[in-house]
DOGULUM-173945 format. One record per residue: residue number from 1; x, y, z of N, C-alpha, C in turn. Coordinates in Angstrom, 2 decimals. Each point is the difference from the previous one (the first is absolute). Layout:
 seq   neast  nnorth     nup  caeast canorth    caup   ceast  cnorth     cup
 NUM       X       Y       Z       X       Y       Z       X       Y       Z
...
END
This chain:
 seq   neast  nnorth     nup  caeast canorth    caup   ceast  cnorth     cup
   1   -3.24   10.06  -28.46   -0.42    0.02    1.41   -1.23    0.95    0.12
   2   -1.05   -0.56    0.62   -1.20    0.78    0.13    0.07    1.02    1.04
   3   -0.93    0.89    0.09    0.06    1.05    1.00   -0.35   -0.47    1.36
   4   -0.64   -1.20    0.10   -0.30   -0.54    1.37    1.11   -0.88    0.50
   5    1.02   -0.28   -0.78    1.09   -0.83    0.42    1.02    0.82    0.91
   6    0.53   -0.73    0.95    1.08    0.65    0.71    1.17   -0.94    0.05
   7    1.21    0.54    0.06    1.09   -0.85   -0.02   -0.01   -1.12    1.06
   8    0.37   -1.18   -0.31   -0.01   -1.15    0.94    1.27    0.18    0.88
   9   -0.14    0.00    1.28    1.10    0.05    0.87    0.53   -1.44    0.22
  10    1.28   -0.16    0.12    0.60   -1.38    0.13   -0.39   -0.56    1.43
  11   -0.12   -1.34   -0.08   -0.22   -0.74    1.25    1.15    0.11    0.87
  12   -0.25    0.01    1.28    1.14    0.00    1.05    0.77   -1.36   -0.15
  13    1.25    0.14    0.12    0.83   -1.19    0.05    0.17   -0.45    1.47
  14    0.60   -1.16    0.12    0.23   -0.57    1.36    0.85    0.97    0.86
  15    0.94    0.60   -0.70    0.88    0.98    0.77   -0.83    1.23    0.34
  16   -0.90    0.51   -0.87   -0.87    1.06    0.33   -0.81   -0.30    1.23
  17   -0.60   -1.24   -0.03   -0.91   -0.36    1.07    0.77   -0.07    1.32
  18    1.13   -0.60    0.03    0.76   -0.05    1.17    0.40    1.35    0.51
  19    0.30    0.94   -0.89    0.32    1.40    0.37   -1.18    0.61    0.71
  20   -1.23   -0.38   -0.34   -1.16    0.64    0.62   -0.41   -0.72    1.24
  21   -0.08   -1.31    0.00   -0.54   -0.72    1.10    1.03   -0.61    0.93
  22    1.23    0.03   -0.37    1.08   -0.63    0.78    0.09   -1.49   -0.31
  23    0.78   -0.69    0.83    0.26   -1.39   -0.24   -1.33   -0.87    0.15
  24   -0.26   -0.75   -1.06   -1.04   -1.04    0.03    0.56   -1.26   -0.61
  25   -0.64   -1.07    0.30    0.41   -1.22   -0.60   -0.15    0.05   -1.54
  26    0.83   -0.78   -0.70    0.02    0.10   -1.45   -1.37   -0.40   -0.51
  27   -0.64   -1.00    0.58   -1.39   -0.43   -0.46   -0.94    1.20    0.01
  28   -0.02    0.78    1.05   -0.92    1.09    0.12    0.31    1.10   -1.02
  29    1.33    0.30   -0.20    0.42    0.97   -1.01   -0.49   -0.53   -1.35
  30    0.12   -1.32   -0.27   -0.37   -0.53   -1.37   -1.48    0.21   -0.16
  31   -0.84   -0.24    1.01   -1.40    0.14   -0.08   -0.38    1.48   -0.37
  32    0.71    0.92    0.63   -0.29    1.41   -0.26    0.43    0.39   -1.30
  33    1.17   -0.56   -0.54    0.44    0.25   -1.34   -1.00   -0.48   -0.98
  34   -0.68   -1.21    0.24   -0.94   -0.58   -0.93   -1.17    0.88   -0.17
  35   -0.38    0.85    1.01   -1.17    0.88   -0.11    0.26    1.09   -1.15
  36    1.28    0.32   -0.14    0.28    1.04   -1.10   -0.23    1.37    0.49
  37    0.00    0.27    1.32   -0.25    1.34    0.48    1.17    0.92   -0.18
  38   -0.26    1.20   -0.20    1.07    1.09   -0.10    0.55    0.24    1.42
  39    1.12    0.65   -0.04    0.59    0.40    1.37   -0.99    0.86    0.82
  40   -0.71    0.85   -0.69   -0.98    0.85    0.71   -1.07   -0.83    0.58
  41   -0.48   -1.04   -0.72   -1.11   -0.88    0.53    0.57   -0.75    1.18
  42    1.22   -0.49   -0.05    0.56   -0.72    1.13    0.15    0.87    1.20
  43    0.39    1.20   -0.29    0.14    1.03    1.11   -1.32    0.35    0.66
  44   -1.04    0.13   -0.88   -1.30    0.17    0.55   -0.50   -1.10    0.90
  45    0.25   -1.28   -0.48   -0.45   -1.15    0.75    0.81   -0.13    1.29
  46    1.21    0.27   -0.10    0.91   -0.13    1.28   -0.32    1.15    0.92
  47   -0.34    1.17   -0.35   -0.34    1.05    0.84   -1.32   -0.32    0.70
  48   -1.00   -0.49   -0.78   -1.22   -0.38    0.67    0.27   -1.17    0.99
  49    0.78   -0.97   -0.32    0.28   -1.15    0.83    0.67    0.46    1.28
  50    0.95    0.82   -0.09    0.68    0.45    1.22   -0.87    0.90    0.86
  51   -0.82    0.85   -0.66   -0.96    0.88    0.71   -0.90   -0.88    0.87
  52   -0.62   -1.01   -0.63   -0.93   -0.88    0.66    0.75   -0.77    1.16
  53    1.18   -0.35   -0.26    0.83   -0.74    1.02    0.26    0.89    1.19
  54    0.31    1.21   -0.24    0.32    0.92    1.11   -1.23    0.65    0.62
  55   -1.18   -0.29   -0.55   -1.26    0.55    0.47    0.02    1.50    0.02
  56    0.59    0.59   -1.08   -0.09    1.40   -0.21   -1.31    0.49   -0.42
  57   -0.15    1.14   -0.49   -1.26    0.47   -0.44   -0.51   -0.72   -1.20
  58   -1.35   -0.18   -0.11   -0.54   -0.69   -1.12    0.22    0.88   -1.27
  59    0.57   -0.64   -1.07    0.19    0.62   -1.25   -1.33    0.17   -0.63
  60   -0.09    1.14   -0.85   -1.34    0.30   -0.49   -0.10   -0.43   -1.44
  61    0.74   -1.07   -0.39   -0.17   -0.53   -1.36    0.08   -1.50    0.09
  62   -0.56   -0.66   -0.97    0.15   -1.44   -0.13    0.98   -0.37   -1.01
  63    0.69   -1.04    0.16    0.87   -0.55   -1.00   -0.81   -0.75   -1.04
  64    0.45    0.06   -1.27   -0.66   -0.66   -1.03    1.01   -0.69   -0.89
  65   -0.38   -0.99   -0.80    0.83   -0.57   -0.99    1.20   -0.67    0.55
  66    1.14    0.25   -0.64    1.26   -0.63    0.35    0.48    0.43    1.44
  67   -0.23    1.17    0.40    0.45    0.46    1.31   -0.83   -0.88    1.08
  68   -1.23   -0.19   -0.29   -0.86   -0.83    0.92    0.55   -1.41    0.11
  69    0.45   -0.52   -1.16    0.51   -1.38   -0.01    1.35   -0.12    0.69
  70    0.80    1.01   -0.14    1.24   -0.01    0.87   -0.26    0.13    1.42
  71   -0.96    0.84    0.42   -0.43    0.11    1.42   -0.42   -1.32    0.50
  72   -0.79   -0.71   -0.74   -0.49   -1.36    0.36    1.16   -1.01    0.23
  73    1.00    0.14   -0.88    1.21   -0.88    0.16    0.77    0.33    1.34
  74    0.17    1.26    0.25    0.64    0.42    1.26   -0.77   -0.43    1.22
  75   -1.36    0.13   -0.09   -0.84   -0.38    1.12    0.08   -1.62    0.22
  76    0.00   -0.66   -1.16    0.10   -1.47    0.12    1.29   -0.49    0.57
  77    1.05    0.71   -0.35    1.32   -0.31    0.50    0.01    0.16    1.57
  78   -0.60    1.08    0.44   -0.03    0.35    1.47   -0.83   -1.17    0.68
  79   -1.06   -0.41   -0.60   -0.85   -1.06    0.60    0.81   -1.32    0.06
  80    0.82   -0.23   -0.99    0.76   -1.23    0.02    1.13    0.01    1.05
  81    0.47    1.15    0.42    1.04    0.18    1.03   -0.57   -0.03    1.40
  82   -1.29    0.13    0.10   -0.57    0.02    1.44   -0.09   -1.42    0.52
  83    0.39   -0.15    1.20   -0.11   -1.38    0.65   -1.43   -0.43    0.18
  84   -0.27   -1.30   -0.05   -1.27   -0.50    0.30   -0.70   -0.56   -1.09
END
């Protein structure tokens, strides 16, 4: 193992994701699982998603990588649920 390597954290399971974001349709959970995000990345995405939804203060960081992809899935699911 090189000095620049860090241990790889395991990807979040469907159960982990449901524990963080609550009940979602199986298809949405499967799409998030496919991203391979860690529980921490899912939590970051969900925190940002809920913060934007509740129009709380603007967070001072941008999501990147897998967390950004999870956020996009959560946003797309919200768009699908809106009438019209």
